[in-house]
C-alpha positions as CSV (number, residue, x, y, z in Angstrom):
1,X,0.0,0.0,0.0
2,X,2.9,2.4,0.8
3,X,4.3,1.7,-2.7
4,X,0.9,2.7,-4.3
5,X,1.0,6.0,-2.4
6,X,4.5,6.7,-3.4
7,X,3.6,6.0,-7.0
8,X,0.6,8.4,-6.8
9,X,3.0,11.1,-5.4
10,X,5.2,10.5,-8.4
11,X,2.3,10.9,-10.8
12,X,1.3,14.1,-9.1
13,X,4.8,15.4,-9.8
14,X,4.0,15.2,-13.5
15,X,1.6,18.2,-13.1
16,X,3.3,21.2,-14.7
17,X,2.5,24.9,-14.1
18,X,2.3,26.7,-17.4
19,X,3.8,29.8,-15.8
20,X,7.1,28.1,-15.3
21,X,10.0,28.6,-17.6
22,X,9.6,26.0,-20.4
23,X,13.3,25.0,-20.2
24,X,13.5,24.5,-16.4
25,X,13.2,21.2,-14.8
26,X,13.1,19.1,-18.0
27,X,15.6,16.5,-16.8
28,X,13.9,16.0,-13.4
29,X,10.5,15.8,-15.2
30,X,11.9,13.2,-17.6
31,X,13.3,11.1,-14.7
32,X,10.0,11.2,-12.9
33,X,8.0,10.1,-16.0
34,X,10.4,7.2,-16.5
35,X,10.2,6.2,-12.9
36,X,6.4,6.1,-13.1
37,X,6.6,3.9,-16.2
38,X,9.2,1.6,-14.6
39,X,7.2,1.2,-11.4
40,X,4.0,0.5,-13.2
41,X,5.8,-2.1,-15.4
42,X,6.8,-3.9,-12.2
43,X,3.2,-3.8,-11.0
44,X,2.0,-5.3,-14.2
45,X,4.7,-8.0,-14.0
46,X,3.5,-9.1,-10.5
47,X,-0.2,-9.2,-11.6
48,X,-1.3,-5.8,-10.2
49,X,-2.2,-4.2,-13.6
50,X,-5.5,-3.0,-12.2
51,X,-3.6,-0.7,-9.8
52,X,-1.4,0.6,-12.6
53,X,-4.2,1.5,-15.1
54,X,-5.7,4.6,-13.4
55,X,-2.3,5.9,-12.4
56,X,-0.9,5.5,-15.9
57,X,-4.0,7.2,-17.3
58,X,-3.5,10.1,-15.1
59,X,0.2,10.2,-15.9
60,X,-0.4,10.3,-19.6
61,X,-3.0,13.0,-19.2
62,X,-0.7,15.1,-17.1
63,X,2.3,14.7,-19.4
64,X,0.2,15.5,-22.5
65,X,-0.9,18.7,-20.9
66,X,2.5,19.6,-19.7
67,X,4.1,19.2,-23.1
68,X,2.1,22.2,-24.3
69,X,4.1,24.3,-21.9
70,X,7.5,22.7,-21.9
71,X,10.3,22.7,-24.5
72,X,10.8,19.2,-25.8
73,X,12.8,20.1,-28.9
74,X,15.3,17.3,-28.1
75,X,12.5,14.8,-28.2
76,X,13.3,13.3,-24.8
77,X,10.0,14.2,-23.2
78,X,8.1,12.9,-26.3
79,X,9.9,9.6,-26.0
80,X,9.1,9.4,-22.3
81,X,5.4,10.0,-23.2
82,X,5.5,7.3,-25.8
83,X,7.0,4.9,-23.2
84,X,4.2,5.8,-20.7
85,X,1.6,5.2,-23.4
86,X,3.2,1.8,-24.2
87,X,3.1,0.8,-20.6
88,X,-0.5,2.0,-20.3
89,X,-1.6,-0.1,-23.2
90,X,0.1,-3.1,-21.7
91,X,-1.6,-2.5,-18.4
92,X,-5.0,-2.2,-20.2
93,X,-4.4,-5.5,-22.0
94,X,-3.7,-7.2,-18.7
95,X,-6.6,-5.5,-16.8
96,X,-9.1,-4.1,-19.2
97,X,-11.4,-1.4,-17.8
98,X,-15.1,-2.4,-17.3
99,X,-17.7,-1.9,-20.0
100,X,-19.0,1.3,-18.5
101,X,-15.7,2.7,-17.2
102,X,-14.0,3.1,-20.6
103,X,-16.3,6.0,-21.6
104,X,-15.8,8.1,-18.5
105,X,-13.1,10.8,-18.5
106,X,-11.6,10.5,-21.9
């Protein structure tokens, strides 16, 4: 349970304030995104994909919004987002959302 809380805190760190300098904190942001993806992959590997799905969905949403306000001309953040989406797809295959749940939110 503690690990789930720590993972949720990492996902919360992917929120980005658009008033910040678009060049500041890109490396730390990238490390956080990869850490979220890596931890969620471990959850999927041990059969806890249902825990990872909502966290990954929130992480993908937050990172997609953040990229509007960050400089990613090197492509590193875009690659991190692609990795998150790949892990999210893997989690959804392992623990598909319910019939009604897939329509809510997106």
